[in-house]
C-alpha positions as CSV (number, residue, x, y, z in Angstrom):
1,M,0.0,0.0,0.0
2,D,2.8,2.4,0.9
3,L,4.7,1.6,-2.3
4,F,1.5,2.4,-4.4
5,S,1.3,5.8,-2.7
6,H,5.0,6.5,-3.1
7,S,5.0,5.6,-6.8
8,W,1.8,7.5,-7.6
9,T,2.9,10.6,-5.6
10,A,6.3,10.6,-7.4
11,L,4.6,10.3,-10.9
12,R,2.1,13.1,-10.2
13,A,4.9,15.3,-8.9
14,A,7.0,14.7,-12.0
15,V,4.0,15.7,-14.2
16,A,3.4,18.8,-12.0
17,E,7.0,20.0,-12.5
18,L,7.0,19.7,-16.3
19,P,7.2,23.0,-18.3
20,D,4.4,23.4,-20.8
21,K,6.7,22.8,-23.8
22,D,7.5,19.2,-22.6
23,F,3.8,18.2,-23.1
24,E,4.5,18.3,-26.8
25,Q,7.4,16.0,-26.6
26,P,7.1,12.3,-27.6
27,S,6.5,9.9,-24.7
28,G,7.7,6.4,-24.4
29,C,4.3,5.1,-25.6
30,T,4.1,4.6,-29.3
31,G,2.0,7.3,-31.0
32,W,1.5,9.4,-27.8
33,L,2.9,12.7,-26.8
34,V,3.5,13.5,-23.2
35,R,0.1,15.2,-23.0
36,D,-1.6,12.0,-24.3
37,L,0.2,10.0,-21.6
38,V,-0.9,12.4,-18.9
39,C,-4.5,12.2,-20.1
40,H,-4.1,8.4,-19.9
41,L,-3.0,8.8,-16.2
42,V,-6.2,10.7,-15.5
43,I,-8.1,7.8,-16.9
44,D,-6.0,5.4,-14.8
45,A,-6.8,7.4,-11.7
46,Q,-10.5,7.2,-12.5
47,D,-10.1,3.4,-12.9
48,V,-8.6,3.2,-9.5
49,L,-11.5,5.1,-8.0
50,I,-14.1,3.0,-9.8
51,T,-12.5,-0.3,-8.9
52,L,-12.0,0.6,-5.2
53,A,-15.8,1.4,-5.2
54,T,-16.7,-1.9,-6.9
55,P,-16.6,-4.6,-4.2
56,A,-16.7,-8.3,-5.0
57,D,-18.2,-11.0,-2.9
58,T,-16.5,-13.9,-4.7
59,E,-13.1,-15.4,-4.3
60,P,-10.2,-13.7,-6.2
61,T,-9.7,-14.9,-9.8
62,R,-6.4,-13.1,-10.3
63,D,-3.5,-11.7,-8.3
64,A,-0.8,-9.1,-9.0
65,L,1.0,-11.5,-11.4
66,T,-1.9,-13.3,-13.2
67,Y,-3.8,-10.0,-13.7
68,W,-1.6,-9.2,-16.7
69,D,-2.0,-10.6,-20.2
70,V,1.4,-10.9,-21.9
71,A,1.7,-10.2,-25.7
72,G,4.8,-10.5,-27.9
73,A,4.4,-7.2,-29.8
74,P,4.2,-3.6,-28.5
75,P,1.0,-1.6,-29.3
76,T,1.0,0.4,-32.5
77,G,-1.0,3.3,-31.2
78,D,-3.9,2.5,-33.7
79,D,-6.2,1.0,-31.1
80,P,-9.5,3.0,-31.0
81,L,-9.2,3.6,-27.2
82,D,-5.6,4.9,-27.7
83,A,-6.9,7.2,-30.5
84,L,-9.6,8.5,-28.2
85,T,-7.0,9.3,-25.5
86,V,-5.2,11.5,-28.1
87,R,-8.4,13.4,-28.9
88,L,-9.3,13.9,-25.2
89,A,-5.8,15.2,-24.5
90,A,-6.0,17.7,-27.3
91,A,-9.4,18.9,-26.0
92,Y,-7.8,20.1,-22.8
93,G,-6.0,22.8,-24.8
94,E,-3.6,23.9,-22.1
95,P,-1.2,21.8,-20.0
96,R,-2.3,23.5,-16.8
97,L,-5.8,22.0,-17.3
98,L,-4.4,18.5,-17.6
99,K,-2.2,19.1,-14.6
100,F,-5.1,20.3,-12.6
101,H,-7.3,17.4,-13.5
102,L,-4.6,14.8,-12.8
103,D,-3.8,16.4,-9.4
104,D,-7.5,16.5,-8.5
105,V,-8.5,13.0,-9.5
106,G,-5.1,11.6,-8.7
107,A,-5.2,12.9,-5.2
108,A,-8.6,11.3,-4.7
109,A,-7.4,8.0,-6.0
110,G,-4.5,8.1,-3.6
111,R,-6.7,8.9,-0.7
112,A,-9.1,6.1,-1.6
113,A,-6.2,3.6,-1.9
114,G,-5.0,4.6,1.6
115,L,-8.4,4.0,3.1
116,A,-9.0,0.6,1.5
117,A,-8.5,-2.6,3.4
118,P,-5.8,-4.7,1.7
119,D,-7.7,-8.0,2.0
120,A,-11.0,-6.6,0.6
121,R,-11.9,-7.9,-2.8
122,V,-12.7,-5.7,-5.8
123,S,-13.8,-6.3,-9.4
124,T,-12.3,-4.8,-12.5
125,R,-12.2,-5.9,-16.2
126,D,-14.2,-9.1,-15.2
127,K,-11.5,-10.0,-12.8
128,V,-11.6,-10.2,-9.0
129,L,-8.5,-9.3,-6.9
130,T,-7.8,-8.3,-3.4
131,V,-7.1,-4.6,-3.0
132,G,-3.5,-5.3,-2.1
133,D,-3.0,-7.2,-5.3
134,Y,-4.8,-4.6,-7.3
135,L,-2.7,-1.8,-5.9
136,T,0.5,-3.8,-6.6
137,V,-0.6,-4.0,-10.2
138,Y,-0.6,-0.3,-10.3
139,V,2.9,0.0,-8.8
140,L,4.1,-1.6,-12.0
141,E,1.7,0.5,-14.1
142,W,2.9,3.8,-12.5
143,T,6.5,2.9,-12.7
144,L,6.4,2.0,-16.4
145,H,4.4,5.1,-17.2
146,H,6.9,7.2,-15.2
147,L,9.6,5.8,-17.5
148,D,7.3,6.6,-20.5
149,L,6.8,10.2,-19.2
150,I,10.5,10.9,-19.1
151,A,11.6,8.9,-22.1
152,R,12.6,12.1,-24.0
153,L,13.0,14.4,-21.0
154,P,16.4,13.7,-19.4
155,G,16.0,16.5,-16.8
156,A,12.7,15.2,-15.4
157,A,12.4,13.5,-12.0
158,R,12.9,9.7,-12.2
159,P,10.8,7.0,-10.6
160,P,11.5,6.0,-7.0
161,A,14.2,3.3,-6.6
162,E,11.9,1.1,-4.5
163,G,9.2,1.2,-7.3
164,L,11.8,0.3,-9.9
165,A,13.0,-2.7,-7.9
166,R,9.6,-4.0,-7.1
167,S,8.5,-3.6,-10.7
168,R,11.5,-5.5,-11.9
169,E,10.7,-8.3,-9.5
170,L,7.1,-8.4,-10.7
171,L,8.1,-8.4,-14.4
172,E,10.6,-11.2,-13.9
173,R,8.0,-13.3,-12.1
174,I,5.3,-12.5,-14.8
175,A,7.8,-13.4,-17.5
176,G,9.1,-16.5,-15.6
177,T,12.7,-15.5,-16.1
178,A,15.4,-13.5,-14.3
179,F,17.3,-10.8,-16.1
180,P,21.1,-10.6,-15.7
181,A,22.2,-9.0,-12.5
182,S,24.3,-6.5,-14.6
183,F,21.1,-5.0,-15.9
184,S,19.8,-2.0,-13.9
185,D,16.1,-2.2,-12.8
186,E,15.3,0.5,-15.3
187,D,17.0,-1.3,-18.1
188,V,15.1,-4.5,-17.3
189,L,11.8,-2.7,-17.5
190,L,12.6,-0.8,-20.7
191,V,14.1,-3.8,-22.5
192,G,11.8,-6.4,-21.0
193,T,8.6,-4.6,-22.1
194,G,9.9,-3.6,-25.5
195,R,10.3,0.1,-24.7
196,R,13.8,-0.1,-26.2
197,A,15.8,-2.7,-28.1
198,P,18.6,-4.5,-26.2
199,T,22.1,-3.6,-27.3
200,D,24.3,-6.4,-28.9
201,A,26.1,-6.8,-25.5
202,E,22.8,-7.0,-23.6
203,R,21.4,-9.5,-26.1
204,A,24.4,-11.7,-25.6
205,E,24.0,-11.5,-21.8
206,L,20.3,-12.3,-22.1
207,G,21.0,-15.6,-24.0
208,E,17.8,-17.5,-24.7
209,T,15.6,-14.9,-23.0
210,A,16.4,-12.5,-25.9
211,A,14.4,-14.6,-28.3
212,R,11.3,-14.2,-26.0
213,L,11.4,-10.4,-25.9
214,P,9.4,-8.3,-25.5
215,F,7.0,-9.1,-22.7
216,V,4.2,-6.6,-23.5
217,L,1.8,-6.2,-20.6
218,G,-1.8,-5.5,-21.1
């Protein structure tokens, strides 16, 4: 629960500190500018609020690992929902409005998460999880999107080290493979999810795992 809050607070703070010009830079998500990614974070925050307000009375069907569907190809940006996000982001007009909405809805999502019982069960996307597992899913989501946010912004604040380490652990368990110890947590997340291609040296270290890349989470 604390790591969810820490990761989410750091991501929202990174967005709040961005100058307006950075919203027009490419993000690490194919086909999305930074403004489009921030709009997606607003939608994510709404999803957290909706899910925490959707209790389930059945046993969990997924946990923080089995929640994810793993694909072998990154999204192209052509999905209708992705395209809708781009139109919504453009409709805000000014970065300050996006910042305000993310701060407003994001703070509410953070408060709701802090008040929720970790062992309570909630429903989302036809899946039932404990609150603890659901929020752990979002530790990985926030961390990956924090890396997406700063992909072309070298001066922006980076994700918390604890979130990077936990997200690496989750990705390795989801993928069923350990990445070389020489890889930083950030490199594991970027290379492992297809956000960047491995170098020749990294590919050699990865061995058979290289042929399985990327592990695209959806």
